[in-house]
The first five atom37 places (N, CA, C, CB, O) and aatype in JSON, in Angstrom:
{
  "aatype": [12, 0, 15, 1, 19, 16, 11, 7, 11, 7, 11, 15, 9, 11, 7, 15, 11, 3, 7, 15, 6, 7, 15, 16, 19, 11, 4, 10, 11, 3, 17, 15, 2, 17, 0, 10, 11, 11, 0, 11, 19, 9, 16, 8, 18, 7, 13, 9, 14, 12, 19, 9, 9, 9, 7, 12, 2, 15, 6, 14, 11, 14, 8, 10, 18, 8, 10, 10, 15, 14, 19],
  "atom_mask": [
    [1, 1, 1, 1, 1],
    [1, 1, 1, 1, 1],
    [1, 1, 1, 1, 1],
    [1, 1, 1, 1, 1],
    [1, 1, 1, 1, 1],
    [1, 1, 1, 1, 1],
    [1, 1, 1, 1, 1],
    [1, 1, 1, 0, 1],
    [1, 1, 1, 1, 1],
    [1, 1, 1, 0, 1],
    [1, 1, 1, 1, 1],
    [1, 1, 1, 1, 1],
    [1, 1, 1, 1, 1],
    [1, 1, 1, 1, 1],
    [1, 1, 1, 0, 1],
    [1, 1, 1, 1, 1],
    [1, 1, 1, 1, 1],
    [1, 1, 1, 1, 1],
    [1, 1, 1, 0, 1],
    [1, 1, 1, 1, 1],
    [1, 1, 1, 1, 1],
    [1, 1, 1, 0, 1],
    [1, 1, 1, 1, 1],
    [1, 1, 1, 1, 1],
    [1, 1, 1, 1, 1],
    [1, 1, 1, 1, 1],
    [1, 1, 1, 1, 1],
    [1, 1, 1, 1, 1],
    [1, 1, 1, 1, 1],
    [1, 1, 1, 1, 1],
    [1, 1, 1, 1, 1],
    [1, 1, 1, 1, 1],
    [1, 1, 1, 1, 1],
    [1, 1, 1, 1, 1],
    [1, 1, 1, 1, 1],
    [1, 1, 1, 1, 1],
    [1, 1, 1, 1, 1],
    [1, 1, 1, 1, 1],
    [1, 1, 1, 1, 1],
    [1, 1, 1, 1, 1],
    [1, 1, 1, 1, 1],
    [1, 1, 1, 1, 1],
    [1, 1, 1, 1, 1],
    [1, 1, 1, 1, 1],
    [1, 1, 1, 1, 1],
    [1, 1, 1, 0, 1],
    [1, 1, 1, 1, 1],
    [1, 1, 1, 1, 1],
    [1, 1, 1, 1, 1],
    [1, 1, 1, 1, 1],
    [1, 1, 1, 1, 1],
    [1, 1, 1, 1, 1],
    [1, 1, 1, 1, 1],
    [1, 1, 1, 1, 1],
    [1, 1, 1, 0, 1],
    [1, 1, 1, 1, 1],
    [1, 1, 1, 1, 1],
    [1, 1, 1, 1, 1],
    [1, 1, 1, 1, 1],
    [1, 1, 1, 1, 1],
    [1, 1, 1, 1, 1],
    [1, 1, 1, 1, 1],
    [1, 1, 1, 1, 1],
    [1, 1, 1, 1, 1],
    [1, 1, 1, 1, 1],
    [1, 1, 1, 1, 1],
    [1, 1, 1, 1, 1],
    [1, 1, 1, 1, 1],
    [1, 1, 1, 1, 1],
    [1, 1, 1, 1, 1],
    [1, 1, 1, 1, 1]
  ],
  "atom_positions": [
    [[-56.02, -30.32, 12.4], [-55.71, -29.48, 11.05], [-55.77, -28.33, 11.74], [-56.74, -29.54, 9.68], [-56.68, -28.0, 12.51]],
    [[-54.45, -27.52, 11.36], [-54.1, -26.25, 11.99], [-54.75, -25.45, 10.34], [-52.03, -26.07, 12.59], [-54.79, -25.85, 9.18]],
    [[-55.2, -24.08, 11.09], [-55.5, -23.32, 10.03], [-54.68, -22.78, 9.55], [-56.22, -22.6, 10.14], [-53.67, -22.71, 10.24]],
    [[-54.64, -22.24, 8.43], [-53.64, -21.54, 7.8], [-54.22, -19.9, 7.87], [-53.4, -22.2, 6.21], [-55.37, -19.5, 8.03]],
    [[-53.12, -19.22, 7.71], [-53.01, -17.43, 8.01], [-52.51, -16.93, 6.9], [-51.97, -16.84, 9.28], [-51.3, -17.04, 6.72]],
    [[-53.32, -16.28, 5.94], [-53.07, -15.96, 4.79], [-53.0, -14.42, 4.7], [-53.97, -16.56, 3.98], [-54.0, -13.93, 5.2]],
    [[-52.17, -13.56, 4.23], [-51.74, -12.11, 4.36], [-52.23, -11.77, 3.19], [-50.21, -11.72, 4.57], [-52.02, -12.55, 2.26]],
    [[-52.89, -10.72, 2.98], [-53.57, -9.87, 1.66], [-52.33, -9.4, 0.85], [0.0, 0.0, 0.0], [-51.13, -9.58, 1.09]],
    [[-52.76, -8.95, 0.12], [-51.35, -8.22, -1.11], [-51.67, -6.66, -1.31], [-51.4, -9.05, -3.12], [-51.3, -5.82, -2.14]],
    [[-52.79, -6.63, 0.12], [-52.86, -4.79, -0.3], [-51.75, -4.13, 0.36], [0.0, 0.0, 0.0], [-50.9, -4.67, 1.08]],
    [[-51.88, -2.63, -0.03], [-50.52, -1.97, 0.45], [-50.99, -0.92, 1.68], [-49.67, -1.06, -0.95], [-51.44, 0.22, 1.59]],
    [[-50.79, -1.5, 2.52], [-50.77, -0.72, 3.95], [-49.67, -0.22, 4.62], [-51.25, -1.45, 4.91], [-48.7, -0.98, 4.72]],
    [[-49.59, 1.01, 5.16], [-49.15, 1.72, 5.77], [-48.79, 1.44, 7.42], [-49.86, 2.57, 5.43], [-49.6, 2.06, 8.12]],
    [[-47.99, 0.83, 8.05], [-48.07, 0.61, 9.45], [-47.09, 1.23, 10.34], [-48.02, -0.69, 9.66], [-45.91, 1.08, 10.06]],
    [[-47.39, 1.84, 11.28], [-46.84, 2.54, 12.2], [-47.17, 4.17, 11.84], [0.0, 0.0, 0.0], [-46.68, 5.03, 12.58]],
    [[-47.75, 4.45, 11.04], [-47.38, 5.82, 10.98], [-48.94, 6.26, 11.58], [-46.81, 6.44, 9.29], [-50.05, 5.82, 11.3]],
    [[-48.55, 7.19, 12.4], [-49.4, 8.22, 13.14], [-49.93, 9.24, 12.0], [-48.48, 9.04, 14.36], [-51.08, 9.24, 11.57]],
    [[-49.04, 9.98, 11.66], [-49.31, 11.42, 11.1], [-50.05, 10.95, 9.63], [-47.68, 12.49, 10.89], [-49.54, 9.9, 9.23]],
    [[-50.97, 11.4, 8.85], [-51.59, 10.7, 7.82], [-50.8, 11.21, 6.78], [0.0, 0.0, 0.0], [-50.57, 10.54, 5.77]],
    [[-50.34, 12.44, 6.96], [-49.84, 13.09, 5.54], [-48.33, 12.34, 5.52], [-49.75, 15.13, 5.54], [-47.62, 12.39, 4.51]],
    [[-48.05, 11.87, 6.32], [-46.44, 11.11, 6.49], [-46.71, 9.65, 5.38], [-46.02, 10.44, 8.69], [-45.97, 9.24, 4.49]],
    [[-47.83, 9.21, 5.75], [-47.94, 7.91, 5.01], [-48.34, 8.04, 3.56], [0.0, 0.0, 0.0], [-47.88, 7.2, 2.78]],
    [[-49.2, 9.04, 3.06], [-49.68, 9.37, 1.82], [-48.36, 9.68, 1.22], [-50.76, 10.52, 1.78], [-48.13, 9.22, 0.1]],
    [[-47.48, 10.39, 1.82], [-46.11, 10.96, 1.44], [-45.32, 9.91, 0.83], [-45.31, 11.54, 2.66], [-45.13, 9.73, -0.37]],
    [[-44.82, 9.09, 1.99], [-44.18, 7.24, 1.59], [-45.11, 6.94, 0.37], [-44.56, 5.67, 3.15], [-44.47, 7.07, -0.67]],
    [[-46.47, 6.57, 0.15], [-47.3, 5.83, -0.85], [-46.85, 6.66, -1.95], [-48.97, 5.75, -0.63], [-46.31, 6.04, -2.86]],
    [[-46.98, 8.3, -2.12], [-46.56, 8.61, -3.22], [-45.2, 8.55, -3.83], [-46.92, 9.55, -3.26], [-45.1, 8.81, -5.03]],
    [[-44.31, 8.29, -3.25], [-42.85, 8.31, -3.45], [-42.55, 7.1, -3.98], [-42.04, 8.55, -2.23], [-41.68, 6.96, -4.84]],
    [[-43.53, 5.76, -3.34], [-43.45, 4.59, -3.65], [-44.18, 4.39, -5.39], [-44.16, 3.81, -2.38], [-43.76, 3.83, -6.4]],
    [[-45.04, 4.92, -5.19], [-46.18, 4.8, -6.6], [-45.34, 5.33, -7.38], [-47.77, 5.66, -6.68], [-44.94, 4.46, -8.17]],
    [[-44.6, 6.86, -7.68], [-43.91, 7.57, -8.32], [-42.45, 6.64, -8.69], [-43.82, 8.87, -7.5], [-42.2, 6.24, -9.82]],
    [[-41.82, 6.48, -7.85], [-40.74, 5.24, -8.48], [-40.7, 4.33, -9.06], [-40.22, 4.69, -7.98], [-39.93, 3.95, -9.95]],
    [[-41.8, 3.75, -8.45], [-42.53, 2.32, -9.25], [-42.61, 2.62, -10.65], [-44.21, 1.91, -8.76], [-41.91, 2.1, -11.53]],
    [[-43.82, 3.81, -10.86], [-44.13, 4.48, -12.22], [-42.61, 4.63, -13.17], [-44.89, 6.15, -11.87], [-42.52, 4.25, -14.34]],
    [[-41.59, 5.22, -12.45], [-40.71, 5.79, -13.2], [-39.63, 4.53, -13.64], [-40.09, 7.05, -12.39], [-39.0, 4.55, -14.69]],
    [[-39.56, 3.67, -12.86], [-38.75, 2.29, -13.07], [-39.19, 1.7, -13.96], [-38.69, 1.36, -12.07], [-38.31, 1.26, -14.69]],
    [[-40.41, 1.42, -14.33], [-41.38, 1.08, -15.23], [-41.2, 1.46, -16.63], [-42.52, 1.57, -14.8], [-40.8, 0.84, -17.62]],
    [[-41.67, 2.82, -16.38], [-41.2, 3.56, -18.04], [-39.71, 3.72, -18.55], [-41.69, 5.2, -18.09], [-39.3, 4.0, -19.67]],
    [[-38.97, 3.43, -17.31], [-37.31, 3.42, -17.78], [-37.18, 2.19, -18.15], [-36.1, 3.76, -16.66], [-36.3, 2.04, -18.99]],
    [[-37.94, 0.9, -17.71], [-37.41, -0.13, -18.63], [-38.13, -0.3, -20.21], [-37.58, -1.49, -17.81], [-37.74, -0.98, -21.16]],
    [[-38.81, 0.21, -20.13], [-39.49, 0.15, -21.72], [-38.84, 0.87, -22.51], [-40.93, 0.64, -21.94], [-38.55, 0.49, -23.65]],
    [[-38.45, 2.21, -21.98], [-37.32, 3.0, -22.62], [-36.36, 2.46, -23.1], [-36.77, 3.78, -21.92], [-35.81, 2.63, -24.19]],
    [[-36.13, 1.74, -22.23], [-33.96, 0.87, -22.28], [-34.99, -0.39, -23.29], [-32.64, -0.25, -19.64], [-34.55, -0.33, -24.44]],
    [[-35.89, -1.19, -23.22], [-35.6, -2.22, -23.82], [-35.9, -1.86, -25.59], [-36.48, -3.41, -23.09], [-35.43, -2.27, -26.65]],
    [[-36.75, -1.05, -25.27], [-37.41, -0.75, -27.05], [-35.95, 0.56, -27.85], [-39.8, 0.53, -26.87], [-35.75, 0.89, -29.02]],
    [[-35.24, 0.97, -26.56], [-34.26, 2.33, -27.57], [-33.16, 1.68, -27.48], [0.0, 0.0, 0.0], [-32.47, 2.36, -28.25]],
    [[-32.4, 0.78, -27.06], [-31.29, 0.19, -26.96], [-30.49, -0.17, -28.55], [-31.66, -1.04, -26.08], [-29.42, 0.27, -28.96]],
    [[-31.37, -1.06, -29.17], [-30.68, -1.3, -30.94], [-30.95, -0.12, -30.93], [-31.34, -2.35, -32.38], [-29.97, 0.38, -30.37]],
    [[-32.03, 1.16, -31.31], [-32.01, 1.96, -32.29], [-30.44, 3.06, -32.09], [-33.56, 2.72, -32.23], [-29.87, 3.64, -33.02]],
    [[-30.04, 3.09, -30.63], [-29.28, 4.11, -29.88], [-27.82, 3.42, -30.8], [-29.39, 4.02, -27.78], [-26.96, 4.11, -31.34]],
    [[-27.86, 1.98, -30.79], [-26.24, 1.78, -31.06], [-26.22, 1.85, -32.69], [-25.53, 0.1, -30.4], [-25.16, 1.93, -33.31]],
    [[-27.91, 1.79, -33.54], [-27.03, 1.82, -34.81], [-26.81, 3.53, -35.16], [-27.91, 0.9, -36.23], [-26.28, 4.04, -36.15]],
    [[-27.48, 4.25, -33.84], [-27.44, 5.76, -34.66], [-25.95, 6.02, -34.13], [-28.82, 7.2, -34.09], [-25.28, 6.7, -34.9]],
    [[-25.31, 5.62, -32.97], [-24.16, 5.65, -33.12], [-23.14, 5.0, -33.79], [-24.0, 5.66, -32.39], [-22.0, 5.42, -33.57]],
    [[-23.3, 3.95, -34.66], [-22.8, 3.0, -35.15], [-22.55, 3.79, -36.75], [0.0, 0.0, 0.0], [-21.63, 3.61, -37.54]],
    [[-23.65, 4.63, -36.83], [-23.9, 5.52, -38.23], [-23.02, 6.88, -37.84], [-25.82, 5.94, -38.57], [-22.47, 7.46, -38.79]],
    [[-22.89, 7.31, -36.78], [-21.65, 8.43, -36.55], [-20.12, 8.17, -36.16], [-22.07, 9.28, -35.43], [-19.43, 9.04, -35.63]],
    [[-19.75, 7.18, -36.4], [-18.32, 6.95, -36.07], [-17.8, 6.94, -37.54], [-17.99, 5.51, -35.15], [-18.5, 6.91, -38.55]],
    [[-16.17, 6.98, -37.43], [-15.61, 6.89, -38.74], [-15.12, 5.72, -38.73], [-14.67, 7.84, -39.12], [-14.55, 5.18, -37.78]],
    [[-15.38, 5.15, -40.09], [-15.43, 5.31, -41.41], [-17.05, 5.29, -41.01], [-14.6, 4.15, -42.54], [-17.51, 4.62, -40.08]],
    [[-17.68, 6.03, -41.75], [-19.07, 6.26, -42.03], [-19.42, 5.04, -43.02], [-19.35, 7.8, -42.7], [-19.17, 4.93, -44.22]],
    [[-20.16, 4.01, -42.01], [-20.71, 2.66, -42.5], [-21.97, 2.78, -43.4], [-21.08, 1.75, -41.27], [-22.5, 3.89, -43.33]],
    [[-22.53, 1.96, -44.18], [-24.08, 1.8, -44.78], [-24.88, 1.39, -43.8], [-24.29, 0.78, -45.95], [-24.27, 0.84, -42.88]],
    [[-26.34, 1.48, -43.63], [-26.92, 0.83, -43.13], [-26.77, -0.49, -43.17], [-27.74, 1.14, -43.34], [-26.66, -1.16, -42.14]],
    [[-26.74, -1.03, -44.44], [-26.63, -2.38, -44.83], [-25.39, -3.2, -44.07], [-26.44, -2.37, -46.38], [-25.39, -4.41, -43.85]],
    [[-24.22, -2.14, -43.69], [-23.22, -2.91, -43.05], [-23.64, -3.1, -41.46], [-21.77, -2.17, -43.24], [-23.64, -4.23, -40.97]],
    [[-23.98, -2.01, -40.72], [-24.27, -1.65, -39.49], [-25.15, -3.01, -39.37], [-24.96, -0.09, -39.28], [-24.75, -3.93, -38.65]],
    [[-26.11, -3.1, -39.95], [-27.45, -4.4, -39.81], [-26.96, -5.84, -39.92], [-28.67, -4.31, -41.17], [-27.3, -6.64, -39.04]],
    [[-26.23, -6.23, -40.89], [-25.65, -7.54, -41.35], [-24.89, -7.89, -40.15], [-24.72, -7.5, -42.73], [-24.15, -7.09, -39.57]],
    [[-25.1, -9.17, -39.76], [-24.06, -10.09, -39.12], [-22.74, -9.89, -38.89], [-23.98, -11.08, -39.71], [-22.16, -9.71, -37.81]],
    [[-22.03, -9.96, -40.66], [-20.75, -10.25, -40.83], [-19.94, -9.03, -40.28], [-20.48, -10.57, -42.27], [-18.71, -9.03, -40.31]]
  ]
}
């Protein structure tokens, strides 16, 4: 039986000789990951209220009941 080689899930940057370059890339990755997670949460919880607000500001002015009813 051949032994299996498993790769770890750690974040390591290979091929970077300069330490500051690697930390900049890691910082950029962490920041973009953080920003995308926050954007996903904002979009998830803000979409329906945004649609209701846009509907309330349209002409003719509907009542909130008309916006929320399925008919």
